[in-house]
Residue frames as a rotation matrix with the C-alpha (Angstrom) as fourth column:
MET 1
0.385 0.546 -0.744 83.99
0.702 -0.697 -0.148 -146.22
-0.600 -0.465 -0.651 -71.10
ARG 2
-0.631 -0.584 0.511 84.34
0.773 -0.416 0.479 -143.87
-0.067 0.697 0.714 -74.06
ASP 3
0.514 0.728 -0.453 83.02
0.671 -0.671 -0.316 -140.35
-0.534 -0.141 -0.834 -73.68
VAL 4
-0.306 -0.654 0.692 83.89
0.947 -0.287 0.146 -137.85
0.103 0.700 0.706 -76.38
THR 5
0.779 0.614 0.128 82.31
0.584 -0.784 0.211 -134.72
0.230 -0.090 -0.969 -74.88
PRO 6
0.223 -0.706 0.673 84.44
-0.118 -0.704 -0.700 -131.63
0.968 0.076 -0.240 -74.25
GLY 7
0.567 0.035 0.823 84.02
-0.808 -0.169 0.564 -132.22
0.158 -0.985 -0.068 -70.51
ALA 8
0.948 -0.218 0.233 85.42
0.155 0.953 0.260 -135.74
-0.279 -0.210 0.937 -70.88
ALA 9
0.492 -0.803 0.335 88.40
0.563 0.000 -0.827 -134.52
0.664 0.596 0.452 -72.89
ILE 10
0.233 -0.370 0.899 89.10
-0.537 -0.820 -0.198 -131.81
0.811 -0.436 -0.390 -70.29
ASP 11
0.818 0.120 0.562 88.80
-0.557 0.406 0.724 -134.36
-0.141 -0.906 0.400 -67.46
VAL 12
0.832 -0.540 0.127 91.32
0.554 0.815 -0.168 -136.68
-0.012 0.210 0.978 -69.12
ALA 13
0.280 -0.753 0.596 93.70
0.309 -0.517 -0.798 -133.80
0.909 0.408 0.087 -69.84
LEU 14
0.403 -0.093 0.910 93.50
-0.737 -0.623 0.263 -132.49
0.543 -0.776 -0.320 -66.27
PHE 15
0.952 -0.069 0.298 94.18
-0.137 0.774 0.618 -135.97
-0.274 -0.629 0.728 -64.88
ARG 16
0.592 -0.775 0.222 97.25
0.730 0.398 -0.556 -136.25
0.343 0.492 0.801 -67.09
LEU 17
0.187 -0.513 0.838 98.45
-0.081 -0.858 -0.507 -132.79
0.979 0.027 -0.202 -66.06
ARG 18
0.760 0.144 0.634 97.94
-0.624 -0.111 0.774 -133.53
0.182 -0.983 0.006 -62.38
ARG 19
0.890 -0.450 0.073 100.27
0.415 0.866 0.280 -136.48
-0.190 -0.219 0.957 -62.69
ILE 20
0.231 -0.833 0.503 102.94
0.670 -0.239 -0.703 -134.25
0.705 0.499 0.503 -64.25
TRP 21
0.082 -0.182 0.980 102.61
-0.294 -0.944 -0.150 -131.26
0.952 -0.276 -0.131 -61.91
ALA 22
0.645 0.249 0.723 102.08
-0.746 0.001 0.666 -133.18
0.165 -0.969 0.186 -58.68
ARG 23
0.705 -0.458 -0.542 104.72
0.283 0.882 -0.378 -135.84
0.651 0.113 0.751 -59.30
PRO 24
0.836 -0.478 -0.270 107.18
0.200 -0.194 0.961 -135.91
-0.512 -0.857 -0.066 -56.42
LEU 25
0.607 -0.713 -0.351 110.45
-0.791 -0.502 -0.350 -134.33
0.073 0.490 -0.869 -57.35
ARG 26
0.640 -0.498 -0.586 113.07
0.194 0.842 -0.503 -136.86
0.744 0.208 0.635 -58.24
PRO 27
0.687 -0.383 -0.617 115.53
0.690 0.077 0.720 -137.32
-0.228 -0.921 0.317 -55.42
ARG 28
0.252 -0.613 0.749 117.38
0.250 -0.707 -0.662 -134.04
0.935 0.354 -0.025 -55.29
ARG 29
-0.028 -0.344 -0.938 119.38
0.990 0.123 -0.075 -132.92
0.142 -0.931 0.337 -52.35
ALA 30
0.949 0.273 0.157 118.82
0.229 -0.940 0.255 -129.61
0.217 -0.206 -0.954 -50.63
ALA 31
0.237 -0.918 0.317 122.05
-0.153 -0.357 -0.921 -127.63
0.959 0.170 -0.225 -50.35
ASP 32
-0.570 -0.718 0.399 124.14
-0.556 -0.021 -0.831 -128.72
0.605 -0.696 -0.387 -47.37
GLN 33
-0.032 0.556 0.831 121.50
-0.865 0.401 -0.302 -131.18
-0.501 -0.728 0.468 -46.19
HIS 34
-0.945 -0.319 -0.072 121.08
-0.317 0.841 0.438 -134.88
-0.079 0.437 -0.896 -46.89
ARG 35
-0.280 0.930 0.240 117.35
0.164 0.292 -0.942 -134.80
-0.946 -0.224 -0.234 -47.53
ALA 36
-0.657 0.189 0.730 115.46
0.751 0.072 0.657 -135.12
0.071 0.979 -0.190 -50.78
VAL 37
-0.845 0.460 -0.271 113.41
-0.416 -0.886 -0.206 -132.07
-0.335 -0.062 0.940 -51.75
GLN 38
-0.638 0.690 0.341 109.84
0.672 0.716 -0.192 -133.32
-0.377 0.107 -0.920 -51.77
MET 39
-0.529 0.560 0.637 106.92
0.411 -0.488 0.770 -131.90
0.742 0.670 0.028 -53.73
SER 40
0.469 0.729 -0.499 105.15
0.798 -0.107 0.593 -131.44
0.379 -0.676 -0.632 -50.39
ASN 41
-0.186 -0.614 -0.767 107.96
0.779 -0.568 0.265 -129.05
-0.598 -0.548 0.584 -49.37
VAL 42
-0.933 -0.155 0.325 107.42
0.344 -0.648 0.679 -127.05
0.105 0.746 0.658 -52.54
MET 43
-0.080 0.984 0.162 103.65
0.588 -0.085 0.805 -126.99
0.805 0.159 -0.571 -51.93
VAL 44
0.437 0.191 -0.879 104.16
0.883 -0.276 0.380 -125.63
-0.170 -0.942 -0.289 -48.40
VAL 45
-0.604 -0.723 -0.335 106.66
0.599 -0.689 0.408 -123.04
-0.526 0.046 0.849 -49.65
HIS 46
-0.765 0.374 0.524 104.19
0.349 -0.444 0.825 -121.91
0.541 0.814 0.209 -52.29
ALA 47
0.266 0.929 -0.256 101.31
0.734 -0.023 0.679 -121.80
0.625 -0.368 -0.688 -49.78
VAL 48
0.154 -0.273 -0.950 103.31
0.858 -0.440 0.266 -119.78
-0.490 -0.855 0.166 -47.22
HIS 49
-0.863 -0.504 0.038 104.40
0.440 -0.711 0.548 -117.35
-0.249 0.490 0.835 -49.93
LYS 50
-0.502 0.744 0.441 100.88
0.400 -0.253 0.881 -116.89
0.767 0.619 -0.171 -51.30
LEU 51
0.417 0.693 -0.588 99.36
0.836 -0.039 0.548 -116.48
0.357 -0.720 -0.595 -47.84
ASN 52
-0.249 -0.607 -0.755 102.00
0.817 -0.550 0.173 -113.93
-0.520 -0.574 0.633 -46.83
LEU 53
-0.890 -0.047 0.454 100.71
0.356 -0.694 0.626 -111.74
0.286 0.718 0.634 -49.66
SER 54
-0.266 0.914 0.305 97.21
-0.003 -0.318 0.948 -111.60
0.964 0.251 0.087 -48.18
VAL 55
0.768 0.541 -0.344 97.20
0.323 0.136 0.937 -112.28
0.553 -0.830 -0.070 -44.43
PRO 56
0.587 -0.549 0.596 99.13
-0.701 -0.712 0.034 -110.63
0.405 -0.438 -0.803 -41.60
GLU 57
-0.273 -0.669 0.691 100.24
-0.863 0.488 0.132 -113.94
-0.425 -0.560 -0.711 -40.07
VAL 58
0.097 0.215 -0.972 100.55
-0.680 0.727 0.093 -117.29
0.727 0.652 0.217 -41.76
THR 59
-0.078 -0.036 0.996 99.67
-0.890 0.453 -0.053 -120.18
-0.449 -0.891 -0.067 -39.45
VAL 60
-0.946 -0.206 0.251 99.59
-0.119 0.940 0.321 -123.94
-0.302 0.274 -0.913 -39.89
GLY 61
-0.176 0.967 0.183 95.79
0.421 0.242 -0.874 -123.65
-0.890 -0.076 -0.450 -40.00
ALA 62
0.402 0.268 -0.876 96.00
-0.551 -0.693 -0.465 -121.20
-0.731 0.670 -0.131 -42.89
VAL 63
-0.603 -0.666 -0.439 98.37
-0.777 0.364 0.514 -123.56
-0.182 0.651 -0.737 -44.72
ALA 64
-0.737 0.410 0.538 95.89
0.265 0.907 -0.328 -126.40
-0.622 -0.099 -0.777 -44.15
GLU 65
0.336 0.913 -0.232 93.14
0.139 -0.292 -0.946 -124.34
-0.931 0.286 -0.225 -45.77
GLN 66
0.171 -0.346 -0.922 95.37
-0.843 -0.537 0.045 -123.24
-0.511 0.770 -0.384 -48.64
LEU 67
-0.775 -0.561 -0.291 96.45
-0.632 0.674 0.383 -126.81
-0.019 0.481 -0.876 -49.38
ASP 68
0.212 0.959 -0.188 92.99
-0.894 0.268 0.359 -128.24
0.395 0.092 0.914 -48.65
VAL 69
-0.275 -0.329 -0.903 94.32
0.122 0.920 -0.372 -130.77
0.954 -0.212 -0.213 -46.14
ASP 70
0.723 0.495 -0.481 93.52
0.485 0.131 0.864 -131.62
0.491 -0.859 -0.146 -42.53
PRO 71
0.756 -0.435 0.489 95.29
-0.591 -0.774 0.227 -129.53
0.280 -0.460 -0.842 -39.88
SER 72
0.619 -0.557 0.554 97.25
-0.188 0.580 0.793 -132.58
-0.763 -0.595 0.254 -38.69
THR 73
0.548 -0.406 0.732 98.47
0.817 0.448 -0.363 -133.21
-0.180 0.797 0.577 -42.24
ALA 74
0.742 -0.251 0.621 99.39
0.093 -0.880 -0.466 -129.54
0.664 0.404 -0.630 -42.64
SER 75
0.790 -0.455 0.411 101.29
-0.564 -0.274 0.779 -129.67
-0.241 -0.847 -0.473 -39.35
ARG 76
0.497 -0.604 0.623 103.33
0.376 0.797 0.473 -132.64
-0.782 -0.001 0.623 -40.58
LEU 77
0.548 -0.253 0.797 103.98
0.804 -0.103 -0.585 -130.97
0.231 0.962 0.147 -43.96
VAL 78
0.813 -0.241 0.531 105.01
-0.269 -0.963 -0.026 -127.69
0.517 -0.121 -0.847 -42.33
ASN 79
0.721 -0.571 0.391 107.28
-0.326 0.218 0.920 -129.52
-0.611 -0.791 -0.029 -39.86
ASP 80
0.439 -0.550 0.711 108.97
0.751 0.659 0.047 -131.25
-0.494 0.513 0.702 -42.79
ALA 81
0.601 -0.186 0.777 109.42
0.522 -0.645 -0.558 -127.93
0.605 0.741 -0.290 -44.65
VAL 82
0.849 -0.333 0.409 110.85
-0.521 -0.654 0.549 -126.39
0.085 -0.679 -0.729 -41.47
GLY 83
0.605 -0.617 0.503 113.19
0.050 0.660 0.750 -129.37
-0.794 -0.429 0.430 -41.10
ALA 84
0.405 -0.427 0.808 114.33
0.910 0.274 -0.311 -128.93
-0.088 0.862 0.500 -44.69
GLY 85
-0.452 -0.641 -0.620 115.13
0.632 -0.721 0.284 -125.28
-0.629 -0.263 0.731 -43.97
PHE 86
-0.621 0.267 0.737 112.52
0.646 -0.357 0.674 -123.81
0.443 0.895 0.050 -46.33
VAL 87
0.355 0.807 0.472 110.14
0.132 -0.543 0.829 -122.36
0.925 -0.233 -0.299 -43.74
GLU 88
-0.806 -0.585 -0.091 110.84
0.211 -0.140 -0.967 -120.68
0.553 -0.799 0.237 -40.42
ARG 89
0.306 0.858 -0.412 108.64
0.779 0.023 0.626 -120.44
0.547 -0.513 -0.662 -37.35
GLU 90
-0.765 -0.425 0.484 108.42
0.055 -0.792 -0.608 -117.22
0.642 -0.438 0.629 -35.37
GLU 91
-0.689 0.544 -0.479 106.42
0.608 0.073 -0.791 -116.27
-0.395 -0.836 -0.380 -32.32
SER 92
-0.056 0.785 0.617 103.02
0.854 -0.282 0.437 -114.90
0.517 0.551 -0.655 -33.24
GLU 93
-0.945 -0.204 0.254 102.46
0.087 -0.909 -0.408 -111.25
0.314 -0.363 0.877 -32.50
VAL 94
-0.231 0.958 0.170 98.73
-0.612 -0.279 0.740 -111.96
0.756 0.067 0.651 -32.16
ASP 95
0.820 0.534 0.205 98.59
-0.526 0.563 0.637 -115.12
0.225 -0.630 0.743 -30.05
ALA 96
-0.050 -0.941 0.334 101.55
-0.997 0.067 0.039 -116.47
-0.059 -0.331 -0.942 -28.07
ARG 97
0.162 0.160 0.974 100.12
-0.317 0.943 -0.102 -120.00
-0.934 -0.292 0.204 -28.36
ARG 98
0.908 0.207 0.365 100.58
0.274 0.366 -0.890 -119.92
-0.318 0.907 0.275 -32.14
ALA 99
-0.266 -0.959 -0.095 103.56
0.362 -0.190 0.913 -119.68
-0.893 0.209 0.398 -34.39
ARG 100
0.734 0.397 -0.551 103.64
-0.364 -0.455 -0.812 -117.65
-0.573 0.797 -0.189 -37.55
LEU 101
0.304 -0.573 0.761 105.37
0.672 0.695 0.254 -119.01
-0.675 0.434 0.597 -40.60
ARG 102
0.683 -0.151 -0.715 107.59
-0.533 -0.773 -0.345 -117.30
-0.500 0.616 -0.608 -43.10
LEU 103
0.915 -0.402 -0.006 109.85
0.258 0.598 -0.759 -118.41
0.309 0.693 0.651 -45.89
SER 104
0.398 -0.890 -0.224 113.52
0.313 -0.098 0.945 -118.71
-0.862 -0.446 0.239 -45.14
PRO 105
0.062 -0.456 -0.888 115.99
-0.789 -0.567 0.236 -117.34
-0.611 0.686 -0.395 -47.69
ARG 106
-0.893 -0.376 0.246 116.42
-0.194 0.816 0.544 -120.94
-0.406 0.438 -0.802 -48.89
GLY 107
-0.242 0.898 0.367 112.64
0.637 0.432 -0.639 -121.31
-0.732 0.079 -0.676 -49.24
ARG 108
0.491 0.378 -0.785 112.36
-0.244 -0.805 -0.541 -118.08
-0.836 0.457 -0.303 -51.25
ARG 109
-0.374 -0.721 -0.583 115.13
-0.812 -0.049 0.581 -119.25
-0.447 0.691 -0.567 -53.57
VAL 110
-0.831 0.150 0.536 113.53
0.253 0.959 0.124 -122.68
-0.495 0.238 -0.835 -54.03
LEU 111
0.217 0.973 -0.076 110.23
0.442 -0.167 -0.881 -120.96
-0.870 0.158 -0.467 -54.87
GLU 112
0.269 -0.191 -0.944 111.96
-0.654 -0.756 -0.034 -118.73
-0.707 0.626 -0.328 -57.44
VAL 113
-0.743 -0.653 -0.146 113.68
-0.569 0.502 0.651 -121.68
-0.352 0.567 -0.745 -59.09
VAL 114
-0.614 0.576 0.539 110.54
0.495 0.814 -0.305 -123.87
-0.615 0.079 -0.785 -59.17
VAL 115
0.425 0.815 -0.394 108.34
0.186 -0.504 -0.843 -121.09
-0.886 0.285 -0.366 -60.58
ALA 116
0.047 -0.487 -0.872 110.93
-0.817 -0.521 0.246 -120.13
-0.574 0.701 -0.423 -63.20
SER 117
-0.882 -0.416 0.221 111.37
-0.257 0.818 0.515 -123.75
-0.395 0.397 -0.828 -64.21
ARG 118
-0.261 0.873 0.413 107.62
0.610 0.480 -0.630 -124.40
-0.749 0.087 -0.657 -64.52
ARG 119
0.527 0.486 -0.697 107.09
-0.140 -0.760 -0.635 -121.22
-0.838 0.432 -0.332 -66.52
ALA 120
-0.338 -0.713 -0.615 109.97
-0.822 -0.095 0.561 -122.01
-0.458 0.695 -0.554 -68.86
TYR 121
-0.847 0.076 0.527 108.54
0.183 0.971 0.154 -125.49
-0.500 0.227 -0.836 -69.35
VAL 122
0.187 0.981 0.057 105.05
0.535 -0.053 -0.843 -124.14
-0.824 0.188 -0.534 -70.16
ASP 123
0.355 -0.116 -0.928 106.56
-0.570 -0.813 -0.117 -121.52
-0.741 0.570 -0.355 -72.47
SER 124
-0.712 -0.687 -0.144 108.46
-0.552 0.421 0.720 -124.28
-0.434 0.592 -0.679 -74.30
LEU 125
-0.567 0.566 0.599 105.27
0.507 0.813 -0.287 -126.31
-0.649 0.141 -0.748 -74.75
ILE 126
0.516 0.856 0.040 103.39
0.617 -0.339 -0.710 -123.43
-0.595 0.391 -0.703 -76.36
ALA 127
-0.258 -0.746 -0.614 106.34
0.054 -0.645 0.762 -121.78
-0.965 0.163 0.207 -78.12
ASP 128
-0.970 -0.156 0.188 105.16
0.182 0.051 0.982 -122.77
-0.163 0.986 -0.022 -81.59
TRP 129
-0.054 0.998 0.019 101.54
0.946 0.058 -0.320 -121.79
-0.321 0.001 -0.947 -80.95
ASP 130
-0.154 0.174 0.973 100.11
0.548 -0.804 0.231 -118.71
0.822 0.568 0.028 -82.56
GLU 131
-0.957 -0.256 0.139 100.17
0.055 -0.626 -0.778 -115.72
0.286 -0.736 0.613 -80.16
GLY 132
-0.304 0.928 0.216 96.37
-0.822 -0.370 0.433 -115.51
0.482 -0.046 0.875 -80.35
ASP 133
0.340 0.387 -0.857 96.04
-0.010 0.913 0.408 -119.18
0.941 -0.130 0.314 -79.38
ARG 134
-0.549 -0.623 -0.557 98.36
0.586 0.189 -0.788 -118.67
0.596 -0.759 0.261 -76.40
GLU 135
-0.902 0.233 0.364 96.30
-0.378 -0.834 -0.403 -115.70
0.209 -0.501 0.840 -75.22
VAL 136
0.076 0.983 -0.168 92.97
-0.747 0.167 0.644 -117.51
0.661 0.077 0.746 -75.66
PHE 137
0.139 -0.089 -0.986 94.30
0.337 0.941 -0.038 -120.61
0.931 -0.328 0.160 -73.90
ALA 138
-0.840 -0.504 -0.200 95.62
0.373 -0.270 -0.888 -118.52
0.393 -0.820 0.415 -70.98
ARG 139
-0.658 0.655 0.372 92.33
-0.707 -0.708 -0.003 -116.65
0.261 -0.265 0.928 -70.68
LEU 140
0.289 0.839 -0.461 90.17
-0.586 0.536 0.608 -119.77
0.757 0.094 0.646 -70.85
LEU 141
-0.081 -0.381 -0.921 92.36
0.495 0.787 -0.369 -121.83
0.865 -0.485 0.125 -68.51
THR 142
-0.964 -0.232 0.129 92.38
0.031 -0.582 -0.813 -118.97
0.264 -0.780 0.568 -66.00
ARG 143
-0.299 0.937 0.181 88.60
-0.876 -0.345 0.338 -118.70
0.379 -0.057 0.923 -66.28
PHE 144
0.318 0.372 -0.872 88.27
-0.124 0.928 0.351 -122.46
0.940 -0.004 0.342 -65.79
ALA 145
-0.525 -0.604 -0.600 90.55
0.544 0.303 -0.782 -122.38
0.654 -0.737 0.170 -62.72
GLU 146
-0.897 0.227 0.379 88.60
-0.401 -0.780 -0.481 -119.49
0.187 -0.583 0.791 -61.20
GLU 147
0.089 0.981 -0.173 85.30
-0.797 0.174 0.578 -121.32
0.597 0.086 0.797 -61.73
SER 148
0.177 -0.051 -0.983 86.67
0.237 0.972 -0.008 -124.52
0.955 -0.231 0.184 -60.18
VAL 149
-0.849 -0.479 -0.225 87.85
0.353 -0.194 -0.915 -122.60
0.394 -0.856 0.333 -57.11
ALA 150
-0.702 0.638 0.316 84.55
-0.694 -0.713 -0.101 -120.73
0.161 -0.291 0.943 -56.82
HIS 151
0.443 0.896 0.014 82.53
-0.894 0.441 0.081 -123.95
0.067 -0.048 0.997 -57.22
PRO 152
-0.642 -0.756 0.128 84.50
-0.765 0.643 -0.038 -126.91
-0.053 -0.122 -0.991 -55.82
PRO 153
-0.349 0.506 -0.789 83.17
-0.277 0.749 0.602 -130.42
0.895 0.429 -0.121 -56.36
ASP 154
0.388 0.554 0.737 80.87
-0.910 0.101 0.403 -132.01
0.149 -0.826 0.543 -53.78
LEU 155
-0.525 -0.733 -0.432 83.19
-0.637 0.675 -0.372 -134.72
0.564 0.080 -0.822 -52.54
THR 156
-0.596 0.394 0.700 80.65
-0.508 0.490 -0.709 -136.12
-0.622 -0.778 -0.092 -50.07
HIS 157
0.546 0.783 -0.298 78.46
-0.702 0.233 -0.673 -136.90
-0.458 0.576 0.677 -53.07
LEU 158
0.206 -0.571 -0.795 81.42
-0.766 0.412 -0.494 -138.60
0.610 0.710 -0.352 -54.78
ASP 159
-0.765 -0.485 0.424 82.27
-0.643 0.535 -0.548 -140.54
0.038 -0.692 -0.721 -51.61
ARG 160
-0.067 0.843 0.534 78.69
-0.554 0.414 -0.723 -141.85
-0.830 -0.345 0.439 -51.51
LEU 161
0.685 0.312 -0.659 78.78
-0.729 0.264 -0.632 -142.84
-0.023 0.913 0.408 -55.20
ILE 162
-0.257 -0.862 -0.437 82.08
-0.744 0.465 -0.479 -144.68
0.616 0.202 -0.761 -54.70
ALA 163
-0.704 0.055 0.708 80.72
-0.578 0.535 -0.616 -146.51
-0.412 -0.843 -0.345 -51.63
GLU 164
0.383 0.918 0.103 77.66
-0.597 0.331 -0.731 -147.55
-0.705 0.219 0.674 -53.66
ALA 165
0.490 -0.272 -0.828 79.83
-0.775 0.300 -0.557 -148.75
0.400 0.914 -0.064 -56.56
ILE 166
-0.649 -0.759 0.052 81.97
-0.676 0.543 -0.498 -150.81
0.350 -0.358 -0.866 -54.18
ALA 167
-0.397 0.591 0.702 78.89
-0.544 0.465 -0.699 -152.27
-0.739 -0.660 0.137 -52.53
GLU 168
0.602 0.647 -0.468 77.50
-0.745 0.243 -0.621 -153.23
-0.288 0.723 0.628 -55.95
THR 169
0.133 -0.630 -0.766 80.64
-0.707 0.481 -0.519 -155.15
0.695 0.610 -0.381 -56.86
ALA 170
-0.748 -0.404 0.527 80.78
-0.664 0.454 -0.594 -156.88
0.001 -0.794 -0.608 -53.46
VAL 171
0.091 0.893 0.442 77.29
-0.706 0.371 -0.604 -158.32
-0.703 -0.257 0.663 -53.92
GLY 172
0.696 0.247 -0.674 78.04
-0.712 0.364 -0.601 -159.91
0.097 0.898 0.429 -57.31
């Protein structure tokens, strides 16, 4: 399967990048705890931070939407981030049946370190690029990301295609 279109090259590059950016963090220990810091903890920290910038109360449901996961999955991820000391639960001021989430001081510091590390890494990768190339790449990648958020893929269509492909191979 050899496709040399720009879309194919972008697809391959994005798949490779996803493996780098979403790779679980190597076993690292959170300060004064005996737990590994998981990428899922970092994702929850980032989601809670981002949501706190735009909504009055961050809930597990909002984290589920932000991370594009089921509410039960978000609940498990948030519980783990709470257990790691990165996120704190407080009583909701809107609905006593809900809890609002906020970053703990440890969570804010982890977010700062992760963002700084990622940005330094990206800067090192493009350090020898021409300034114009860096600006064009940043503009086009941002545009691409905005388009992908505005027009997400139809996963039900993909699920159907995968089921059909599996059925085809089962018959033969």
